[in-house]
N, C-alpha and C positions, 0 to 999 in steps of 0.2 A: 504494499499500500504506500503510495506516494501522496503525502497531505502535509501541507506546511504549517497548519494550524494545530499546535500541540495538544490543546484540549480535545478537539474533535479527533485527532489521530488516536489518542490513547482511549477515548471512549469507544471508538469503533474497533480498536485492537481487543479491547476486554470483551466486547459484545461478540465479536466473531470467534474469539478463542472459546467463549462460553457456548459456542454453538458448534464446536468440533473442528474449526479451522486452525491451522498452524500459520501465524502471521507474522511477516518481517515488515518493518516500517522504515520509511525514509522521509526526510524533510523536503528535499528537493530533487531536481532531475539528475544534478551531478551525482548525489549519492545513490539514486536509484540506478544510474548506468552502471556504476562500479558494483553495486550488489547484483545486478543481473549478470555481469560477467562472471561473478564468482559461483552463482548457481541460480538457474532459471526456476521460477515458480511455476505452479499450475495455472496461475492466473494473476493478472495485474489490475489493481484499482489505482487509477491515476487521476488525480485532481487537474483540472484545466489551468487554474492560475496558480503558478508556482513563482518563487522569487527569482530564480536565475534563469531557467528556460521554461517557456510555456509547455504545459502538458501536451498540447497539440502538437508541438514542434517535436517533442520527445516521441510522441506516438508516430509521428511520420518517419522519424529515424529508425524507430524499432521495426517498422514495415519494410525499410530498405536493407536491413542487415538480416543475413541468413539465420542466425541463431534464434532471432526473435521474430522472424517474419510471421510465424503462425501463433504467437503467444496471445492467448485470449486477453483482451483488455476492456475493462469497463471505465468509461470516462465519468468522473464525478465533477459537477459544476453547478454553480449558482446561476449560470446562463440557460434559462429554460426556453427561450425563444426558438421558434421553428428554424431559423436561419443558423443558429449556433448548433442545434441538433444535427442538421444536415451537414455542416462542416465537419463535426465529430465523426459522423459516419463515413463521410468522404475520406477522412484521414486513416480510416482503418479501425475504428472502435467497434467491438462487437456488442455492447450496449452502452446506454447513455442515462445516467441517473442525475437528475436535477436536485439540487438542495433547495429546502430541507427534506430529508428523507428519514424513515425509520430504519434502524439497523435491521429490524426483522424483514423489512422489504429489500434491503441491500443483500441480506443472506439469501433470500429467494432468488434475486436477480443472479448472484453468483453461481448458485446450483443450477440455474436454467442454462446459464452460458456454458457451464461446464459439460451439461448433458449434451449440449450441441457440438462444443468444440474439443472436448476432451472427456468422452464417455468413460474412458477407463479411469479416470479420477473420480467421477461423480458416482460410479457404480461399485466403487470399493474393490471387492475381490475380483481377480481375473482368473479365468478357467477355460483351458482347452486341453482336449484329448487326454483328461485325467491330471493334467498338470495345473496346480491351483496355487496362485500367488495372493497372500493376504498382506496387503501394505500397512494395516493398522496394527497386526501382530507381529509383521515383519518375518513371516514364515511362508516357505515354500514346501509343498507336498506334491509327490508324484504318486498316483494311485493310492493315496492315503499313508505313503511313506514319507517322512520328513526328509528334505534334502538340505544339506548343510552348504551355505554359501557365505562367502565374505560380504561385507557392505558394498564393495564396488559391483561383484558379480550380481548381488540383490538388485542394485539400481540398474544395472544393465538389462537384466532380465526383465524387470518391471517396465522400463522404456520400451523394450522391443515388443513385450506382450500388450503393451498399451497402444500399439501401432501395427496390428497384425497385416501381413501380406505388403508391408510398404518396406522398399529397400532403401538403406540409409548409408551414406558415404562414411568412410572413417572420421573424416572432419566433422560431419553432423553428429555423429555419436559422441566424440569428445566434447563438443559443445554442450550437449544435452545431458550428458551423464556426469562429465567432470567440471563443465564450466567453460566458456570462451577464454577466462583469465588464467586457467590452469596451464602449466607448462607440461604438457603430455604429448609426446610424440605418437603420430597416428598408429605405428606399429604396435604400441602399447595395447591398442584396441585387440589386436590379434591374440596377444598374451592372455588377456582377460577373456576373450571369446574361447579359447582353448580350455581355460580353466572352467569356465561355465559349462562346455559341453561335457566335460569330464565328469562334472557332478551330476549332469542329468543323464549320462551314459547308461548306468545300471538298469534304469526303467525304459531306455530306448526314447527317451524325450530329447536327446541330443540331436536327433534328425529334424526337429522343429526350428533350431537355430541354424540357418542356412547362410553359405557364402554366395554372393551374387557376383559373378565374374566380371570385372571391370567396373564394379560399382562399390560393394562393401557387403552388408549383411542384412538379413531380414529374418522375421518370425513367421513361419508359415504354419499355421494351425493343422493343416492336413498333412504336413510332413512329406510332401512329395517333391521330389527332385533334389532332395539333401545330398 
């Protein structure tokens, strides 16, 4: 959440955390850009009026950059007129919430955007072909048997299972799993992919994590062509 008013920022943080969301806050666009480089969230709440760079300009930059191009963004603003809403959507906002608003309404808007843009986040557990990943519990099971994964392998599997049948380059995987600011070589992805496949091998689920020649990797729920 990027909001420059301290009282509103804290109130929204406490309310959203009370409804089950994990919240990171920033006071301006500069802090937000740095934070996004360290770790991408599932969704960004972005105030239009910020002290350094406007939220609208930050949103346009997010849509130009590969790591954040598809990041769900809800624009928060005191500007409720039609022209402002049109400008917000034209810049790439997924939703537009005029102030004042209730925290309950905002939470409902967040869940609605996540259902459309990131269903793997809104839906909680992911399950394909007997492989189940529970983000809340931090647990992976394969045909009922618990699979032991390190934190990075868990994040990697969560990302891939959340975007089934879509191929990602190594660079995209680094940005989404480690963060664009991380000093991680692309070949490191191959190392962790081998570890992930080894952990999934005993139940045959390693076939779901596939190498796409000339591109990178994908998660195929059908396990064909692995």
